PQR file of N, CA, C, O and H, with PARSE charges and radii, in Angstrom:
ATOM      1  N   UNK A   1     -28.926 -67.381 -26.455 -0.4000 1.5000
ATOM      2  CA  UNK A   1     -29.083 -66.160 -27.639 -0.0000 2.0000
ATOM      3  C   UNK A   1     -28.506 -66.406 -28.673  0.5500 1.7000
ATOM      4  O   UNK A   1     -27.323 -66.741 -28.609 -0.5500 1.4000
ATOM      5  N   UNK A   2     -29.045 -66.330 -29.702 -0.4000 1.5000
ATOM      6  CA  UNK A   2     -28.355 -66.751 -30.866 -0.0000 2.0000
ATOM      7  C   UNK A   2     -28.906 -65.359 -32.194  0.5500 1.7000
ATOM      8  O   UNK A   2     -29.939 -65.287 -32.860 -0.5500 1.4000
ATOM      9  H   UNK A   2     -30.006 -66.058 -29.754  0.4000 1.0000
ATOM     10  N   UNK A   3     -27.816 -64.531 -32.139 -0.4000 1.5000
ATOM     11  CA  UNK A   3     -27.294 -63.069 -32.787 -0.0000 2.0000
ATOM     12  C   UNK A   3     -26.570 -63.728 -34.346  0.5500 1.7000
ATOM     13  O   UNK A   3     -25.808 -64.684 -34.495 -0.5500 1.4000
ATOM     14  H   UNK A   3     -26.977 -64.589 -31.597  0.4000 1.0000
ATOM     15  N   UNK A   4     -27.268 -62.616 -35.545 -0.4000 1.5000
ATOM     16  CA  UNK A   4     -26.929 -62.720 -36.679 -0.0000 2.0000
ATOM     17  C   UNK A   4     -26.431 -61.554 -37.009  0.5500 1.7000
ATOM     18  O   UNK A   4     -27.247 -60.646 -36.858 -0.5500 1.4000
ATOM     19  H   UNK A   4     -27.886 -61.839 -35.424  0.4000 1.0000
ATOM     20  N   UNK A   5     -25.165 -61.152 -37.495 -0.4000 1.5000
ATOM     21  CA  UNK A   5     -25.150 -60.022 -37.876 -0.0000 2.0000
ATOM     22  C   UNK A   5     -24.729 -60.207 -39.005  0.5500 1.7000
ATOM     23  O   UNK A   5     -24.017 -61.151 -39.349 -0.5500 1.4000
ATOM     24  H   UNK A   5     -24.501 -61.890 -37.618  0.4000 1.0000
ATOM     25  N   UNK A   6     -25.290 -58.965 -39.972 -0.4000 1.5000
ATOM     26  CA  UNK A   6     -25.487 -58.694 -41.328 -0.0000 2.0000
ATOM     27  C   UNK A   6     -24.009 -57.646 -41.502  0.5500 1.7000
ATOM     28  O   UNK A   6     -24.065 -56.485 -41.096 -0.5500 1.4000
ATOM     29  H   UNK A   6     -25.869 -58.199 -39.693  0.4000 1.0000
ATOM     30  N   UNK A   7     -23.251 -57.973 -41.878 -0.4000 1.5000
ATOM     31  CA  UNK A   7     -21.853 -56.853 -42.309 -0.0000 2.0000
ATOM     32  C   UNK A   7     -22.011 -55.900 -43.215  0.5500 1.7000
ATOM     33  O   UNK A   7     -21.658 -54.732 -43.055 -0.5500 1.4000
ATOM     34  H   UNK A   7     -23.206 -58.916 -42.207  0.4000 1.0000
ATOM     35  N   UNK A   8     -22.741 -56.525 -44.564 -0.4000 1.5000
ATOM     36  CA  UNK A   8     -22.804 -55.540 -44.971 -0.0000 2.0000
ATOM     37  C   UNK A   8     -23.741 -54.798 -45.290  0.5500 1.7000
ATOM     38  O   UNK A   8     -23.685 -54.023 -46.245 -0.5500 1.4000
ATOM     39  H   UNK A   8     -23.028 -57.474 -44.694  0.4000 1.0000
ATOM     40  N   UNK A   9     -24.960 -54.968 -44.356 -0.4000 1.5000
ATOM     41  CA  UNK A   9     -26.186 -54.054 -44.366 -0.0000 2.0000
ATOM     42  C   UNK A   9     -26.269 -53.528 -42.459  0.5500 1.7000
ATOM     43  O   UNK A   9     -27.237 -53.359 -41.719 -0.5500 1.4000
ATOM     44  H   UNK A   9     -25.006 -55.597 -43.580  0.4000 1.0000
ATOM     45  N   UNK A  10     -24.964 -53.421 -42.255 -0.4000 1.5000
ATOM     46  CA  UNK A  10     -25.036 -52.969 -40.452 -0.0000 2.0000
ATOM     47  C   UNK A  10     -25.745 -52.868 -39.503  0.5500 1.7000
ATOM     48  O   UNK A  10     -25.903 -52.029 -38.616 -0.5500 1.4000
ATOM     49  H   UNK A  10     -24.177 -53.559 -42.857  0.4000 1.0000
ATOM     50  N   UNK A  11     -26.487 -54.502 -39.954 -0.4000 1.5000
ATOM     51  CA  UNK A  11     -27.587 -54.500 -38.875 -0.0000 2.0000
ATOM     52  C   UNK A  11     -27.149 -56.056 -38.179  0.5500 1.7000
ATOM     53  O   UNK A  11     -26.253 -56.789 -38.596 -0.5500 1.4000
ATOM     54  H   UNK A  11     -26.359 -55.183 -40.675  0.4000 1.0000
ATOM     55  N   UNK A  12     -28.005 -56.297 -37.073 -0.4000 1.5000
ATOM     56  CA  UNK A  12     -27.445 -57.597 -35.924 -0.0000 2.0000
ATOM     57  C   UNK A  12     -29.348 -57.921 -35.443  0.5500 1.7000
ATOM     58  O   UNK A  12     -30.191 -57.123 -35.032 -0.5500 1.4000
ATOM     59  H   UNK A  12     -28.733 -55.701 -36.734  0.4000 1.0000
ATOM     60  N   UNK A  13     -29.452 -59.512 -35.749 -0.4000 1.5000
ATOM     61  CA  UNK A  13     -30.632 -59.693 -35.389 -0.0000 2.0000
ATOM     62  C   UNK A  13     -31.035 -60.839 -34.748  0.5500 1.7000
ATOM     63  O   UNK A  13     -30.931 -61.965 -35.236 -0.5500 1.4000
ATOM     64  H   UNK A  13     -28.768 -60.159 -36.083  0.4000 1.0000
ATOM     65  N   UNK A  14     -31.613 -60.514 -33.379 -0.4000 1.5000
ATOM     66  CA  UNK A  14     -31.811 -61.688 -32.333 -0.0000 2.0000
ATOM     67  C   UNK A  14     -32.792 -62.692 -32.724  0.5500 1.7000
ATOM     68  O   UNK A  14     -33.965 -62.664 -32.351 -0.5500 1.4000
ATOM     69  H   UNK A  14     -31.697 -59.599 -32.983  0.4000 1.0000
ATOM     70  N   UNK A  15     -32.268 -63.608 -33.506 -0.4000 1.5000
ATOM     71  CA  UNK A  15     -33.298 -64.832 -33.329 -0.0000 2.0000
ATOM     72  C   UNK A  15     -33.773 -65.692 -32.412  0.5500 1.7000
ATOM     73  O   UNK A  15     -34.328 -66.762 -32.666 -0.5500 1.4000
ATOM     74  H   UNK A  15     -31.316 -63.631 -33.809  0.4000 1.0000
ATOM     75  N   UNK A  16     -33.473 -65.047 -30.896 -0.4000 1.5000
ATOM     76  CA  UNK A  16     -34.591 -65.567 -30.257 -0.0000 2.0000
ATOM     77  C   UNK A  16     -35.992 -65.074 -30.102  0.5500 1.7000
ATOM     78  O   UNK A  16     -36.888 -65.552 -29.406 -0.5500 1.4000
ATOM     79  H   UNK A  16     -33.022 -64.178 -30.690  0.4000 1.0000
ATOM     80  N   UNK A  17     -36.019 -63.749 -31.087 -0.4000 1.5000
ATOM     81  CA  UNK A  17     -37.417 -62.691 -30.888 -0.0000 2.0000
ATOM     82  C   UNK A  17     -37.199 -62.895 -32.115  0.5500 1.7000
ATOM     83  O   UNK A  17     -36.190 -62.353 -32.567 -0.5500 1.4000
ATOM     84  H   UNK A  17     -35.291 -63.360 -31.653  0.4000 1.0000
ATOM     85  N   UNK A  18     -38.161 -63.840 -33.181 -0.4000 1.5000
ATOM     86  CA  UNK A  18     -38.185 -63.265 -33.995 -0.0000 2.0000
ATOM     87  C   UNK A  18     -40.309 -62.833 -34.924  0.5500 1.7000
ATOM     88  O   UNK A  18     -41.431 -63.270 -34.670 -0.5500 1.4000
ATOM     89  H   UNK A  18     -38.980 -64.280 -32.814  0.4000 1.0000
ATOM     90  N   UNK A  19     -39.860 -62.005 -35.757 -0.4000 1.5000
ATOM     91  CA  UNK A  19     -40.777 -61.192 -35.943 -0.0000 2.0000
ATOM     92  C   UNK A  19     -41.946 -61.681 -37.287  0.5500 1.7000
ATOM     93  O   UNK A  19     -41.521 -62.384 -38.203 -0.5500 1.4000
ATOM     94  H   UNK A  19     -38.948 -61.651 -35.963  0.4000 1.0000
ATOM     95  N   UNK A  20     -42.581 -61.481 -37.276 -0.4000 1.5000
ATOM     96  CA  UNK A  20     -43.345 -61.335 -38.870 -0.0000 2.0000
ATOM     97  C   UNK A  20     -44.373 -60.292 -39.485  0.5500 1.7000
ATOM     98  O   UNK A  20     -45.232 -59.677 -38.852 -0.5500 1.4000
ATOM     99  H   UNK A  20     -42.927 -60.910 -36.532  0.4000 1.0000
ATOM    100  N   UNK A  21     -44.132 -60.224 -40.744 -0.4000 1.5000
ATOM    101  CA  UNK A  21     -45.573 -59.289 -41.294 -0.0000 2.0000
ATOM    102  C   UNK A  21     -46.314 -59.573 -41.785  0.5500 1.7000
ATOM    103  O   UNK A  21     -46.118 -60.628 -42.389 -0.5500 1.4000
ATOM    104  H   UNK A  21     -43.435 -60.724 -41.258  0.4000 1.0000
ATOM    105  N   UNK A  22     -47.692 -58.949 -41.948 -0.4000 1.5000
ATOM    106  CA  UNK A  22     -48.907 -59.504 -43.144 -0.0000 2.0000
ATOM    107  C   UNK A  22     -48.007 -59.833 -44.445  0.5500 1.7000
ATOM    108  O   UNK A  22     -46.879 -59.455 -44.762 -0.5500 1.4000
ATOM    109  H   UNK A  22     -47.851 -58.092 -41.457  0.4000 1.0000
ATOM    110  N   UNK A  23     -48.955 -60.698 -45.082 -0.4000 1.5000
ATOM    111  CA  UNK A  23     -48.228 -61.083 -46.347 -0.0000 2.0000
ATOM    112  C   UNK A  23     -46.843 -61.842 -46.733  0.5500 1.7000
ATOM    113  O   UNK A  23     -46.353 -62.298 -47.766 -0.5500 1.4000
ATOM    114  H   UNK A  23     -49.871 -61.006 -44.824  0.4000 1.0000
ATOM    115  N   UNK A  24     -46.474 -61.744 -45.392 -0.4000 1.5000
ATOM    116  CA  UNK A  24     -44.900 -62.857 -45.275 -0.0000 2.0000
ATOM    117  C   UNK A  24     -44.928 -64.252 -45.336  0.5500 1.7000
ATOM    118  O   UNK A  24     -45.356 -64.832 -44.338 -0.5500 1.4000
ATOM    119  H   UNK A  24     -46.873 -61.374 -44.553  0.4000 1.0000
ATOM    120  N   UNK A  25     -44.506 -65.019 -46.445 -0.4000 1.5000
ATOM    121  CA  UNK A  25     -44.325 -66.640 -46.055 -0.0000 2.0000
ATOM    122  C   UNK A  25     -43.350 -66.909 -45.345  0.5500 1.7000
ATOM    123  O   UNK A  25     -42.248 -66.360 -45.318 -0.5500 1.4000
ATOM    124  H   UNK A  25     -44.158 -64.548 -47.256  0.4000 1.0000
ATOM    125  N   UNK A  26     -43.834 -67.966 -44.614 -0.4000 1.5000
ATOM    126  CA  UNK A  26     -43.109 -68.706 -43.660 -0.0000 2.0000
ATOM    127  C   UNK A  26     -42.895 -69.552 -44.166  0.5500 1.7000
ATOM    128  O   UNK A  26     -43.596 -69.906 -45.113 -0.5500 1.4000
ATOM    129  H   UNK A  26     -44.729 -68.411 -44.636  0.4000 1.0000
ATOM    130  N   UNK A  27     -41.848 -70.234 -43.761 -0.4000 1.5000
ATOM    131  CA  UNK A  27     -41.310 -71.801 -44.323 -0.0000 2.0000
ATOM    132  C   UNK A  27     -41.057 -71.887 -43.012  0.5500 1.7000
ATOM    133  O   UNK A  27     -40.432 -71.153 -42.246 -0.5500 1.4000
ATOM    134  H   UNK A  27     -41.278 -69.946 -42.991  0.4000 1.0000
ATOM    135  N   UNK A  28     -41.781 -73.145 -42.833 -0.4000 1.5000
ATOM    136  CA  UNK A  28     -40.981 -74.024 -40.959 -0.0000 2.0000
ATOM    137  C   UNK A  28     -40.567 -75.386 -41.768  0.5500 1.7000
ATOM    138  O   UNK A  28     -40.680 -75.920 -42.871 -0.5500 1.4000
ATOM    139  H   UNK A  28     -42.289 -73.740 -43.455  0.4000 1.0000
ATOM    140  N   UNK A  29     -39.885 -75.625 -40.175 -0.4000 1.5000
ATOM    141  CA  UNK A  29     -38.810 -76.626 -40.271 -0.0000 2.0000
ATOM    142  C   UNK A  29     -39.043 -77.760 -39.516  0.5500 1.7000
ATOM    143  O   UNK A  29     -39.206 -77.504 -38.323 -0.5500 1.4000
ATOM    144  H   UNK A  29     -39.793 -75.191 -39.279  0.4000 1.0000
ATOM    145  N   UNK A  30     -39.105 -78.784 -39.777 -0.4000 1.5000
ATOM    146  CA  UNK A  30     -39.853 -79.866 -39.206 -0.0000 2.0000
ATOM    147  C   UNK A  30     -39.869 -81.050 -40.103  0.5500 1.7000
ATOM    148  O   UNK A  30     -39.046 -81.345 -40.969 -0.5500 1.4000
ATOM    149  H   UNK A  30     -38.973 -78.992 -40.746  0.4000 1.0000
ATOM    150  N   UNK A  31     -40.880 -81.636 -39.771 -0.4000 1.5000
ATOM    151  CA  UNK A  31     -41.190 -83.113 -40.282 -0.0000 2.0000
ATOM    152  C   UNK A  31     -41.675 -82.767 -42.193  0.5500 1.7000
ATOM    153  O   UNK A  31     -40.850 -82.989 -43.080 -0.5500 1.4000
ATOM    154  H   UNK A  31     -41.550 -81.397 -39.067  0.4000 1.0000
ATOM    155  N   UNK A  32     -42.712 -82.370 -42.422 -0.4000 1.5000
ATOM    156  CA  UNK A  32     -43.074 -81.509 -43.455 -0.0000 2.0000
ATOM    157  C   UNK A  32     -42.972 -80.741 -44.629  0.5500 1.7000
ATOM    158  O   UNK A  32     -43.295 -80.912 -45.804 -0.5500 1.4000
ATOM    159  H   UNK A  32     -43.382 -82.191 -41.702  0.4000 1.0000
ATOM    160  N   UNK A  33     -42.197 -79.455 -43.694 -0.4000 1.5000
ATOM    161  CA  UNK A  33     -41.667 -78.369 -44.213 -0.0000 2.0000
ATOM    162  C   UNK A  33     -42.580 -77.451 -45.131  0.5500 1.7000
ATOM    163  O   UNK A  33     -42.298 -77.081 -46.271 -0.5500 1.4000
ATOM    164  H   UNK A  33     -41.935 -79.316 -42.739  0.4000 1.0000
ATOM    165  N   UNK A  34     -43.830 -77.129 -44.351 -0.4000 1.5000
ATOM    166  CA  UNK A  34     -44.881 -76.818 -44.949 -0.0000 2.0000
ATOM    167  C   UNK A  34     -44.536 -74.770 -45.005  0.5500 1.7000
ATOM    168  O   UNK A  34     -43.679 -74.127 -44.398 -0.5500 1.4000
ATOM    169  H   UNK A  34     -44.060 -77.429 -43.425  0.4000 1.0000
ATOM    170  N   UNK A  35     -45.173 -74.487 -45.584 -0.4000 1.5000
ATOM    171  CA  UNK A  35     -44.991 -72.931 -45.564 -0.0000 2.0000
ATOM    172  C   UNK A  35     -46.868 -72.057 -45.925  0.5500 1.7000
ATOM    173  O   UNK A  35     -47.909 -72.362 -46.507 -0.5500 1.4000
ATOM    174  H   UNK A  35     -45.869 -75.009 -46.078  0.4000 1.0000
ATOM    175  N   UNK A  36     -46.397 -71.070 -45.252 -0.4000 1.5000
ATOM    176  CA  UNK A  36     -47.707 -70.173 -44.831 -0.0000 2.0000
ATOM    177  C   UNK A  36     -47.883 -68.593 -45.355  0.5500 1.7000
ATOM    178  O   UNK A  36     -46.971 -67.776 -45.487 -0.5500 1.4000
ATOM    179  H   UNK A  36     -45.551 -70.822 -44.779  0.4000 1.0000
ATOM    180  N   UNK A  37     -48.652 -68.482 -45.497 -0.4000 1.5000
ATOM    181  CA  UNK A  37     -48.740 -66.714 -45.756 -0.0000 2.0000
ATOM    182  C   UNK A  37     -49.002 -66.597 -44.441  0.5500 1.7000
ATOM    183  O   UNK A  37     -49.579 -67.557 -43.930 -0.5500 1.4000
ATOM    184  H   UNK A  37     -49.392 -69.145 -45.389  0.4000 1.0000
ATOM    185  N   UNK A  38     -48.617 -65.281 -43.459 -0.4000 1.5000
ATOM    186  CA  UNK A  38     -49.138 -64.541 -42.224 -0.0000 2.0000
ATOM    187  C   UNK A  38     -50.697 -63.619 -42.787  0.5500 1.7000
ATOM    188  O   UNK A  38     -50.717 -62.780 -43.687 -0.5500 1.4000
ATOM    189  H   UNK A  38     -48.148 -64.501 -43.875  0.4000 1.0000
ATOM    190  N   UNK A  39     -51.471 -63.917 -42.250 -0.4000 1.5000
ATOM    191  CA  UNK A  39     -52.811 -62.945 -42.808 -0.0000 2.0000
ATOM    192  C   UNK A  39     -52.838 -62.198 -41.617  0.5500 1.7000
ATOM    193  O   UNK A  39     -52.797 -61.019 -41.971 -0.5500 1.4000
ATOM    194  H   UNK A  39     -51.455 -64.599 -41.518  0.4000 1.0000
ATOM    195  N   UNK A  40     -52.898 -62.283 -40.094 -0.4000 1.5000
ATOM    196  CA  UNK A  40     -52.480 -61.100 -39.406 -0.0000 2.0000
ATOM    197  C   UNK A  40     -52.363 -61.234 -38.195  0.5500 1.7000
ATOM    198  O   UNK A  40     -52.474 -62.298 -37.586 -0.5500 1.4000
ATOM    199  H   UNK A  40     -52.932 -63.240 -39.807  0.4000 1.0000
ATOM    200  N   UNK A  41     -52.100 -60.040 -37.681 -0.4000 1.5000
ATOM    201  CA  UNK A  41     -50.879 -60.412 -36.712 -0.0000 2.0000
ATOM    202  C   UNK A  41     -51.401 -59.421 -35.543  0.5500 1.7000
ATOM    203  O   UNK A  41     -51.606 -58.228 -35.764 -0.5500 1.4000
ATOM    204  H   UNK A  41     -52.010 -59.175 -38.176  0.4000 1.0000
ATOM    205  N   UNK A  42     -51.605 -60.052 -34.222 -0.4000 1.5000
ATOM    206  CA  UNK A  42     -52.215 -59.589 -33.081 -0.0000 2.0000
ATOM    207  C   UNK A  42     -50.962 -59.900 -31.926  0.5500 1.7000
ATOM    208  O   UNK A  42     -50.061 -60.735 -32.002 -0.5500 1.4000
ATOM    209  H   UNK A  42     -51.439 -61.022 -34.042  0.4000 1.0000
ATOM    210  N   UNK A  43     -51.280 -58.835 -30.756 -0.4000 1.5000
ATOM    211  CA  UNK A  43     -50.221 -58.719 -29.773 -0.0000 2.0000
ATOM    212  C   UNK A  43     -51.372 -59.386 -28.261  0.5500 1.7000
ATOM    213  O   UNK A  43     -52.344 -58.793 -27.793 -0.5500 1.4000
ATOM    214  H   UNK A  43     -52.012 -58.157 -30.695  0.4000 1.0000
ATOM    215  N   UNK A  44     -50.960 -60.393 -27.932 -0.4000 1.5000
ATOM    216  CA  UNK A  44     -52.024 -60.830 -26.555 -0.0000 2.0000
ATOM    217  C   UNK A  44     -50.743 -60.456 -25.731  0.5500 1.7000
ATOM    218  O   UNK A  44     -49.562 -60.625 -26.034 -0.5500 1.4000
ATOM    219  H   UNK A  44     -50.170 -60.876 -28.312  0.4000 1.0000
ATOM    220  N   UNK A  45     -51.518 -59.682 -24.158 -0.4000 1.5000
ATOM    221  CA  UNK A  45     -50.247 -59.580 -23.289 -0.0000 2.0000
ATOM    222  C   UNK A  45     -50.998 -60.273 -21.981  0.5500 1.7000
ATOM    223  O   UNK A  45     -50.379 -60.441 -20.930 -0.5500 1.4000
ATOM    224  H   UNK A  45     -52.477 -59.545 -23.912  0.4000 1.0000
TER
END
């Protein structure tokens, strides 16, 4: 479990569960450090 606490904003985020929204730029870590823009968000259960 990996939590980030923002003291000034009085918030906590669980980094094991990451969320994105439409038009958000996502920077990937790894070999080429690509960046992507989120076009659509769907939930599959």
